[in-house]
C-alpha positions in Angstrom: 5.8 87.4 16.0 7.9 86.9 12.8 10.4 89.8 11.9 7.4 90.5 8.9 4.4 89.6 10.4 1.6 92.5 10.2 -0.9 90.2 11.9 -2.9 92.6 14.4 -3.5 90.4 17.3 -7.6 92.1 18.7 -8.4 92.1 22.3 -11.8 92.1 23.4 -13.8 93.5 26.4 -14.0 89.7 28.1 -10.0 89.4 26.8 -8.9 92.0 28.8 -11.3 92.1 31.4 -9.9 88.5 32.2 -6.0 90.1 32.7 -4.8 90.0 36.2 -3.0 93.3 37.2 -2.4 95.0 40.3 -3.6 98.6 41.8 0.5 98.9 42.0 1.4 98.0 39.0 -1.2 100.5 37.1 -0.2 103.4 39.0 3.6 102.9 38.3 3.1 102.4 34.5 0.8 106.0 34.9 4.2 107.5 36.5 6.2 106.6 34.0 4.2 107.9 31.0 3.8 111.0 33.1 7.8 111.2 33.8 8.4 110.6 30.4 6.3 112.9 28.6 7.9 115.8 31.4 10.9 114.5 29.9 10.5 115.2 26.2 10.7 111.3 25.1 7.0 111.0 24.3 4.5 112.9 22.6 0.9 114.0 23.8 -0.8 116.2 20.7 -3.8 117.9 21.3 -7.1 115.6 21.0 -9.3 115.8 18.1 -12.8 116.2 18.6 -16.0 116.0 16.6 -19.5 117.0 17.7 -22.9 117.3 15.9 -24.8 120.7 16.1 -27.6 118.9 18.2 -25.5 117.3 20.4 -26.6 114.0 19.8 -22.9 112.7 19.7 -19.1 113.0 20.5 -16.4 111.8 18.9 -12.3 112.0 20.2 -9.3 111.2 18.2 -6.0 111.2 19.5 -2.2 110.3 19.0 0.7 109.7 20.9 3.8 108.2 21.3 5.5 106.6 24.4 9.6 107.0 24.1 10.6 104.4 26.6 8.0 101.7 25.4 9.2 103.1 21.9 5.3 102.4 21.1 3.1 104.7 18.7 -0.7 104.2 19.3 -4.1 106.3 18.1 -7.3 106.3 20.8 -10.4 106.7 19.2 -13.6 107.4 21.5 -17.3 107.7 20.3 -20.5 108.2 22.3 -23.8 108.1 20.7 -26.9 109.1 22.5 -26.0 111.9 24.7 -29.5 113.1 25.7 -30.4 109.8 26.3 -30.3 107.5 30.0 -26.8 105.8 30.2 -28.4 102.8 29.4 -29.2 103.6 26.1 -26.1 105.4 25.1 -24.0 103.3 22.8 -19.8 104.0 24.3 -17.3 102.4 21.8 -13.4 103.4 22.9 -10.0 101.5 20.8 -6.8 101.9 20.9 -4.0 100.8 18.1 -0.6 100.2 19.5 2.3 99.9 16.8 5.7 98.8 17.8 7.9 102.1 16.8 11.3 99.9 16.8 10.5 96.8 14.6 7.3 98.9 12.6 4.9 95.8 12.9 1.4 96.0 14.7 1.2 95.3 18.4 -2.3 95.0 19.3 -6.2 96.9 19.1 -7.8 96.7 22.1 -10.8 98.0 23.6 -9.8 100.8 25.8 -13.0 100.9 28.2 -10.7 99.2 31.5 -7.8 101.4 30.5 -9.5 104.3 31.1 -11.5 102.8 34.2 -8.0 102.3 35.5 -5.9 105.1 34.8 -8.0 108.1 35.7 -8.3 106.8 39.1 -4.7 105.9 39.0 -4.0 109.7 38.1 -6.2 110.8 40.8 -4.0 109.0 43.3 -0.7 109.9 42.1 -2.5 113.9 42.3 -3.3 113.0 46.4 0.1 111.3 46.3 1.7 114.6 45.3 -0.7 117.2 46.4 -2.7 116.5 49.3 -1.7 117.9 52.7 0.7 116.2 55.3 -0.3 114.0 57.7 -4.4 113.9 55.6 -6.9 111.0 56.8 -9.7 111.5 55.4 -11.7 111.6 51.7 -14.7 112.3 50.4 -15.5 110.7 46.6 -18.4 112.4 45.2 -20.0 110.0 42.4 -20.3 106.1 42.1 -19.9 106.0 38.4 -17.0 103.9 36.8 -14.3 106.8 37.9 -16.3 106.5 41.5 -15.8 102.9 41.9 -12.0 102.2 41.8 -11.2 105.6 43.7 -10.7 104.7 47.0 -8.6 101.9 46.3 -6.1 103.5 44.1 -6.1 106.4 46.8 -5.3 103.6 49.9 -2.7 102.4 47.3 -0.9 106.0 47.1 -2.1 107.6 50.8 -2.2 103.9 53.1 -2.8 106.4 56.1 -6.0 107.1 55.1 -8.4 106.4 57.8 -11.8 107.7 57.3 -13.3 106.9 54.2 -16.4 108.9 53.0 -19.0 108.4 49.7 -21.7 110.7 48.5 -23.6 109.0 45.7 -27.1 108.7 45.1 -27.6 105.2 43.1 -27.9 102.6 45.5 -26.7 100.0 42.9 -23.5 102.4 42.7 -22.7 102.9 46.0 -23.4 99.0 46.2 -20.6 98.6 43.7 -18.7 101.0 45.3 -18.4 99.3 48.8 -17.8 95.9 46.7 -14.8 97.3 45.1 -12.7 98.7 48.2 -14.0 95.5 49.7 -12.3 93.3 47.1 -9.0 95.5 47.3 -9.1 96.5 51.4 -11.3 94.0 52.8 -10.7 95.4 56.2 -11.3 98.7 55.6 -15.2 100.0 55.9 -17.0 103.0 54.1 -18.9 105.8 55.2 -22.1 106.7 53.2 -22.6 110.5 53.7 -25.7 112.7 53.0 -24.8 116.0 54.6 -22.1 117.5 52.0 -21.0 120.2 53.2 -20.3 118.4 56.9 -18.2 115.7 54.9 -16.7 118.1 52.8 -15.7 120.2 55.9 -14.1 117.2 57.3 -12.2 115.7 54.2 -8.4 116.2 53.5 -8.7 114.9 49.9 -12.1 115.5 47.7 -12.0 113.6 44.4 -15.8 114.6 42.2 -16.0 112.1 40.0 -19.8 112.4 39.3 -21.8 112.7 36.0 -23.2 115.9 34.8 -26.4 115.5 36.6 -25.1 115.5 40.0 -27.4 117.5 42.8 -23.5 117.7 44.3 -21.5 120.9 43.8 -19.0 121.2 46.8 -18.2 125.4 47.0 -15.0 126.7 48.2 -15.6 127.4 51.3 -17.4 124.4 52.6 -13.6 122.8 52.3 -10.8 123.1 54.9 -8.4 125.3 54.5 -5.5 122.4 53.7 -7.7 120.5 51.1 -6.9 119.0 48.2 -9.9 118.7 45.4 -9.5 116.9 42.3 -12.1 117.2 39.9 -12.4 114.2 37.4 -16.4 114.6 36.4 -18.5 116.8 38.6 -19.5 117.5 41.9 -17.4 120.4 42.8 -18.4 124.3 42.0 -16.2 127.1 40.1 -15.4 128.7 43.6 -12.8 125.8 44.3 -11.2 126.6 41.5 -11.1 130.3 41.3 -10.2 130.6 45.1 -8.0 127.9 45.5 -4.0 129.0 46.7 -2.5 126.5 43.8 -3.8 125.3 40.8 -2.3 122.1 39.3 -3.5 120.4 35.6 -2.6 117.3 34.3 -2.5 119.9 31.1 -3.6 123.5 31.0 -4.3 123.1 27.7 -6.8 120.1 28.0 -8.4 122.4 31.2 -8.9 124.9 28.5 -10.6 122.7 26.2 -12.5 120.0 28.7 -13.5 122.8 31.9 -15.0 125.3 30.5 -18.1 124.4 32.9 -15.3 125.4 35.6 -15.1 128.9 34.3 -16.3 132.6 36.6 -19.4 134.8 35.3 -16.9 136.4 33.3 -16.5 132.9 31.2 -13.0 132.7 32.3 -11.0 129.8 34.1 -8.0 130.9 36.7 -4.6 129.9 35.1 -2.9 126.8 36.0 0.3 127.3 38.6 1.9 123.6 37.3 1.1 121.3 35.3 1.3 117.6 37.0 3.8 115.7 34.4 6.2 118.5 35.5 5.2 118.4 39.1 6.2 114.5 39.1 9.7 115.1 37.3 10.3 117.7 40.1 10.5 120.2 37.6 7.8 122.6 39.0 6.5 122.7 42.5 3.0 121.1 43.4 2.0 122.3 47.2 4.5 124.9 48.5 2.9 125.3 52.1 1.5 122.6 54.0 -1.9 125.0 54.6 -2.7 125.6 51.0 -6.1 125.0 49.4 -5.4 122.7 46.3 -7.4 122.7 43.1 -6.1 119.9 40.7 -8.0 118.8 37.0 -7.4 115.3 36.1 -8.0 115.0 32.5 -6.8 112.2 30.4 -3.5 112.0 28.7 -3.3 109.8 25.5 0.4 108.6 27.2 -1.1 107.3 29.9 -3.6 105.1 27.6 -0.8 104.4 25.7 1.3 103.0 28.7 -1.2 101.2 30.6 -3.0 99.8 26.9 0.8 98.6 26.2 1.3 96.8 29.7 -2.1 95.1 28.8 -1.2 93.8 25.5 2.1 92.5 27.0 0.3 90.5 29.3 -2.3 89.6 27.1 -0.2 88.2 24.0 2.1 86.1 27.1 -1.0 84.6 27.9 -2.4 84.2 24.4 -5.4 85.9 24.4 -7.0 87.4 21.9 -7.8 86.7 17.9 -5.2 87.4 14.9 -6.4 88.9 12.1 -4.6 89.4 8.7 -5.9 92.9 8.2 -2.9 93.7 5.4 -2.4 90.6 4.3 
């Protein structure tokens, strides 16, 4: 790229899908993004949301800056057909990156894979920092996009996990979860559970990744006394939040916008004890006692998308992937 080259490199879904990246690399990039934010070197403003009255679509726009990578980016997300079955919905998400040291564009890429990797990586980091000492069992609820990589990422940060449980209602999804686990950890076995209450009682870590139509709703009284429950999608009841000994959120402000389904009978949300970037940076406490029951809220922060998207762009450009578009000439 020449010093005045304003050509924009477009990375399609297939371009991004063909890039090899390890789970360890993803976790490292996401963790650095959180630490940089906690250090005050990055910016993560609140997202903008547009939704029509009938709720048939939803759109988001998120702007952010990664101070370590020297990158400014805009992420957009648009989903159409929310009242339809998943196969009839339309979903588009893009990330446009700019080099804040040269002022030149870096790339525009489909952000689907970035989100599919970033979210379970965050859950794995939450588990690493907040799970009780000597945790040995994990339960994943849901077999969609986030459920399918949940266990491989968990094993990346908690390699001593022994019992890996899954509750799901879609045979294709269950098959996909098993395939992903064996792709990364071929020697590990998956246990499919049907008694959700019994499984929750045996789980040291519970990840709720299901969609809004799930029949699963784990109550706080089902959990062990030192369990960590992480909410990504759906699958655990509001009681897990309101009776927890400690509540940790990736962003309290975002939880109050997107976590309203976890409100109590008075429409109130439990206050957050600490935000996760501060916990990672050592400026706030996560688990303060081995016997605590902890609730963690995993909502995406655009700085993690920016960091991981930039990592993908670096790998793609090194391989000559994508299509150059002279957009501004």
